[in-house]
N, C-alpha and C positions, 0 to 999 in steps of 0.2 A: 504494500500500500504506500502511495507517495506521501511525503511530508511536505507541508507548506509552512511558510513563515508569515506571521501577521504581527502587527504592532500591538502594543499594550492596550491602546484605546479600543481597537476592534476586538481584542480578546475579552476585555471587560464587557463590551456591548453584547457579545455572543453569550457570555456567562450569564448576564442579566436576563437575556431572552431565551435561554435554553429550556426552560420548563423541566429541568432535570434530564433532558435527553442529550445525546452526544452532539458535538459541534457539527458533525456530518449531517445528522438529522435536522438540527436547527437550521443549518444553511439551506437544506432541501425545502424545509417548510417555508422559510422566509422568501425563498426565490420561487416558490410554487413549482418545484421540480419533483417528478415522480416517474414511475415506470409504466409503460403501456406496451403490451405485446413484446416485452423484452428490451424495449428501447427507452432511453432517458428522454423525457419530454417535459415541456412547461405545462403544468396542469391548469394554471389560472392566468388571466390577463389583468393587469391593474386597471381598475375602473377609470382612472384618470386618462388612460390611453385609448379609451373607447369613446365613440361619439355619444353625445347625450341621447338618452332614450326618446326625448321629445322630438328629435329630428325624425325618427322612424314614425312616431305617432302622427306628426304633421304630414310627412310624405304620404302616408296612407290616406288620411283625411283629404289631402289635396288631390290625390288620385281620383277621388270621387267627383271632381269637377267635370270630368269628361262624361261620366254616366253615373247615375245613382245606384246601379246594380252592376257588379263586376265579378268576374271569376278570380280565384286566388292567383292564377297564372298571370292574368292581366294586371292585377294590383301589384304583384311582385315585379313585373316588367316596368310598370310606371315608377315604382319606388326606385328601382335600379337606375332608371333614366334620371330621376331627380337627384339621387346620390352622385351620379356622374356630373350632372349640370352644376350642382353646388360644390363639387370637388371635395365632398365629405371624405371619401376614401383616401384621398391624398393627404388630408389634414388629420385623419385618424386611421393610420395604416393597419392597425390591429383589426379593424372592422373588415378590411379587405383580405386578411390572411385566412388561410384554410384552417379549419378545426381538425381535431384528431381523425374524424371520419371522412375528411376530404371536402366537406361543404364550406363555402365561404361564410365567415362569421356573420356578415351582414344579413344573410338569409335566415339564420337562426334568430337574429335580433328582430327581423321583420316579423317572423312568426310570433315572437313574444309580444311585440307591439300590437299585432292583430288580435291576439288573445286578450290583451289589456283593453282594447277598444270594445271587444265583445263583452267582457266582464262588466264594463261600465256603461253598457247599453248605448254605445255610440255607433256600433256596427252590429248588424244582425246576420246570421247565417240563413241562407235560403236553401231548404232541402235538409235531408237527414244524413248525417255522417258524424262519427264520434270525435274525430281530431281534425284540427286545422290543416295538417299536412296532407290530408286525404283530398284536398282540393275544395271543390264546392264553389258556390256563388255567394256574394255578400252584398248587403244593402246598407247604405248609410241612413241612420235614423235622424229624427229632428234634433235630438240631443247632440248627435255628431255634427250636424250642420251648425248648430249654435257654438259648439266648441271650436269648430274650424274658423269661425268669425273672430275668435279670441287670439288666433295665431298670426294676425297680420304683421306684427312687429318681427316675429320669428321669421316669417317668409321674407321680409325685407332684408334682414341680416344674412340669411342664407343666400339670397340672390346676389348680395354684395360680397359674399364670402368673408364676412366680418366675424370670425370665430371668437375673437377676444371678447367682443361685446355680447355675442351669443352666449358664451359661457357665463358671463356676468348676469345676463338676463335670467338664465335658467337657475343660477345659484340664488338670486334674489327671490325668484318665484318659489323655490323650494324652502327658503327661509321663512317667507310669508306663510306658506302652507303649514310649516312646522309650528310657527307661532300661533296660528289659528286653532291647531289641535290641542294646545296646552290649556 
Protein backbone atom coordinates (compact mmCIF):
# COMPACT_ATOMS: atom_id res chain seq x y z
CA UNK A 1 0.00 0.00 0.00
CA UNK A 2 1.42 3.43 -0.92
CA UNK A 3 2.28 6.01 1.73
CA UNK A 4 1.44 9.68 1.31
CA UNK A 5 2.66 12.73 3.17
CA UNK A 6 0.31 15.42 4.39
CA UNK A 7 0.95 18.52 6.44
CA UNK A 8 -0.10 18.81 10.08
CA UNK A 9 -3.06 21.09 9.26
CA UNK A 10 -4.61 18.50 6.90
CA UNK A 11 -3.82 15.70 9.34
CA UNK A 12 -5.70 17.54 12.09
CA UNK A 13 -8.63 18.24 9.77
CA UNK A 14 -8.90 14.58 8.78
CA UNK A 15 -8.65 13.50 12.42
CA UNK A 16 -11.52 15.86 13.38
CA UNK A 17 -13.71 14.60 10.54
CA UNK A 18 -12.86 10.89 10.68
CA UNK A 19 -15.85 9.72 12.77
CA UNK A 20 -13.54 7.00 14.08
CA UNK A 21 -12.87 5.56 10.63
CA UNK A 22 -9.53 5.27 8.82
CA UNK A 23 -8.12 8.23 6.89
CA UNK A 24 -8.60 6.16 3.74
CA UNK A 25 -12.35 5.80 4.40
CA UNK A 26 -12.63 9.41 5.59
CA UNK A 27 -11.17 10.67 2.31
CA UNK A 28 -13.44 8.39 0.28
CA UNK A 29 -16.49 9.66 2.17
CA UNK A 30 -15.50 13.31 1.89
CA UNK A 31 -14.72 13.01 -1.82
CA UNK A 32 -17.82 10.92 -2.54
CA UNK A 33 -15.76 8.04 -3.92
CA UNK A 34 -16.91 4.45 -3.93
CA UNK A 35 -16.88 1.21 -5.92
CA UNK A 36 -19.25 0.37 -8.76
CA UNK A 37 -18.82 -2.89 -10.64
CA UNK A 38 -15.24 -3.13 -9.41
CA UNK A 39 -14.28 0.40 -10.50
CA UNK A 40 -13.57 3.41 -8.33
CA UNK A 41 -16.12 6.14 -9.15
CA UNK A 42 -17.44 9.40 -7.74
CA UNK A 43 -20.74 8.59 -6.07
CA UNK A 44 -22.03 12.10 -5.59
CA UNK A 45 -21.80 15.49 -7.21
CA UNK A 46 -21.60 18.66 -5.15
CA UNK A 47 -24.93 20.52 -5.31
CA UNK A 48 -23.09 23.77 -5.99
CA UNK A 49 -21.81 22.37 -9.30
CA UNK A 50 -25.33 21.53 -10.52
CA UNK A 51 -27.75 23.90 -12.19
CA UNK A 52 -30.50 25.14 -9.87
CA UNK A 53 -33.56 22.89 -10.00
CA UNK A 54 -35.68 25.93 -10.84
CA UNK A 55 -34.09 26.02 -14.29
CA UNK A 56 -35.55 22.60 -15.05
CA UNK A 57 -38.93 23.51 -13.58
CA UNK A 58 -39.04 26.69 -15.65
CA UNK A 59 -37.88 24.93 -18.83
CA UNK A 60 -40.74 22.42 -18.51
CA UNK A 61 -43.38 25.07 -17.78
CA UNK A 62 -42.02 27.17 -20.64
CA UNK A 63 -42.22 24.17 -22.99
CA UNK A 64 -46.00 24.21 -22.60
CA UNK A 65 -46.14 27.57 -24.42
CA UNK A 66 -46.12 25.61 -27.68
CA UNK A 67 -49.03 23.31 -26.68
CA UNK A 68 -50.85 22.73 -23.42
CA UNK A 69 -50.63 18.94 -23.99
CA UNK A 70 -47.30 17.31 -24.80
CA UNK A 71 -45.66 13.92 -24.75
CA UNK A 72 -42.76 13.31 -22.39
CA UNK A 73 -40.44 12.97 -25.40
CA UNK A 74 -41.55 16.36 -26.77
CA UNK A 75 -41.14 18.00 -23.36
CA UNK A 76 -37.67 16.51 -22.96
CA UNK A 77 -36.68 17.70 -26.43
CA UNK A 78 -37.91 21.24 -25.71
CA UNK A 79 -36.07 21.28 -22.36
CA UNK A 80 -32.90 20.09 -24.12
CA UNK A 81 -33.26 22.94 -26.62
CA UNK A 82 -33.76 25.47 -23.82
CA UNK A 83 -30.73 24.19 -21.89
CA UNK A 84 -28.60 24.57 -25.02
CA UNK A 85 -30.01 28.01 -25.86
CA UNK A 86 -29.39 29.25 -22.32
CA UNK A 87 -25.94 27.57 -22.25
CA UNK A 88 -26.85 25.89 -18.97
CA UNK A 89 -24.75 22.80 -19.62
CA UNK A 90 -21.69 24.94 -20.37
CA UNK A 91 -22.15 26.83 -17.09
CA UNK A 92 -22.99 23.72 -15.07
CA UNK A 93 -20.98 20.93 -16.77
CA UNK A 94 -21.93 18.31 -14.17
CA UNK A 95 -25.46 18.42 -15.60
CA UNK A 96 -24.06 17.40 -19.00
CA UNK A 97 -21.96 14.55 -17.62
CA UNK A 98 -23.13 10.97 -17.86
CA UNK A 99 -24.26 9.19 -14.74
CA UNK A 100 -23.16 5.67 -13.77
CA UNK A 101 -25.75 4.05 -16.02
CA UNK A 102 -24.73 6.19 -19.02
CA UNK A 103 -27.65 8.65 -19.07
CA UNK A 104 -26.84 12.38 -19.07
CA UNK A 105 -27.54 13.84 -15.62
CA UNK A 106 -29.78 16.55 -17.07
CA UNK A 107 -32.28 13.89 -18.20
CA UNK A 108 -32.59 12.53 -14.66
CA UNK A 109 -33.00 16.06 -13.34
CA UNK A 110 -35.66 16.69 -15.99
CA UNK A 111 -37.55 13.64 -14.66
CA UNK A 112 -37.24 14.89 -11.08
CA UNK A 113 -38.56 18.32 -12.08
CA UNK A 114 -41.47 16.75 -13.94
CA UNK A 115 -42.34 14.67 -10.84
CA UNK A 116 -42.14 17.84 -8.73
CA UNK A 117 -44.54 19.65 -11.06
CA UNK A 118 -46.95 16.71 -10.92
CA UNK A 119 -46.74 16.51 -7.14
CA UNK A 120 -47.64 20.20 -6.80
CA UNK A 121 -50.43 19.86 -9.39
CA UNK A 122 -48.89 22.17 -11.98
CA UNK A 123 -48.75 19.38 -14.55
CA UNK A 124 -51.09 16.40 -14.92
CA UNK A 125 -50.54 13.03 -16.55
CA UNK A 126 -52.97 12.07 -19.28
CA UNK A 127 -53.43 8.32 -19.43
CA UNK A 128 -52.50 5.47 -17.14
CA UNK A 129 -48.91 4.51 -16.40
CA UNK A 130 -47.04 4.09 -13.16
CA UNK A 131 -43.80 6.00 -13.73
CA UNK A 132 -42.74 9.16 -15.58
CA UNK A 133 -40.00 7.34 -17.50
CA UNK A 134 -42.65 5.18 -19.19
CA UNK A 135 -43.53 8.15 -21.37
CA UNK A 136 -47.05 9.40 -21.55
CA UNK A 137 -48.63 12.72 -22.24
CA UNK A 138 -48.82 15.71 -19.91
CA UNK A 139 -51.09 18.71 -19.56
CA UNK A 140 -50.29 22.00 -17.83
CA UNK A 141 -52.87 22.96 -15.20
CA UNK A 142 -54.17 26.42 -14.35
CA UNK A 143 -51.90 26.34 -11.29
CA UNK A 144 -48.95 25.62 -13.62
CA UNK A 145 -49.88 28.52 -15.88
CA UNK A 146 -50.04 30.84 -12.87
CA UNK A 147 -46.64 29.60 -11.65
CA UNK A 148 -45.16 30.15 -15.11
CA UNK A 149 -46.21 33.82 -14.92
CA UNK A 150 -44.04 34.18 -11.79
CA UNK A 151 -40.92 33.08 -13.66
CA UNK A 152 -40.55 36.12 -15.94
CA UNK A 153 -37.43 37.42 -14.18
CA UNK A 154 -35.84 33.97 -14.26
CA UNK A 155 -36.55 33.77 -18.00
CA UNK A 156 -34.91 37.15 -18.58
CA UNK A 157 -31.77 36.15 -16.66
CA UNK A 158 -31.52 32.85 -18.54
CA UNK A 159 -31.90 34.52 -21.93
CA UNK A 160 -29.10 36.95 -20.97
CA UNK A 161 -27.09 34.04 -19.48
CA UNK A 162 -26.62 36.04 -16.28
CA UNK A 163 -25.93 33.10 -13.98
CA UNK A 164 -24.52 35.21 -11.17
CA UNK A 165 -27.79 37.11 -10.75
CA UNK A 166 -29.75 33.93 -11.34
CA UNK A 167 -28.02 32.22 -8.41
CA UNK A 168 -28.68 35.28 -6.23
CA UNK A 169 -32.36 35.40 -7.24
CA UNK A 170 -32.85 31.71 -6.41
CA UNK A 171 -30.93 31.98 -3.12
CA UNK A 172 -33.12 34.94 -2.09
CA UNK A 173 -36.28 33.04 -3.06
CA UNK A 174 -35.22 30.01 -1.00
CA UNK A 175 -34.41 32.23 1.98
CA UNK A 176 -37.84 33.91 1.78
CA UNK A 177 -39.56 30.52 1.58
CA UNK A 178 -37.54 29.27 4.55
CA UNK A 179 -38.49 32.35 6.60
CA UNK A 180 -42.17 31.88 5.71
CA UNK A 181 -42.08 28.30 7.04
CA UNK A 182 -40.72 29.35 10.45
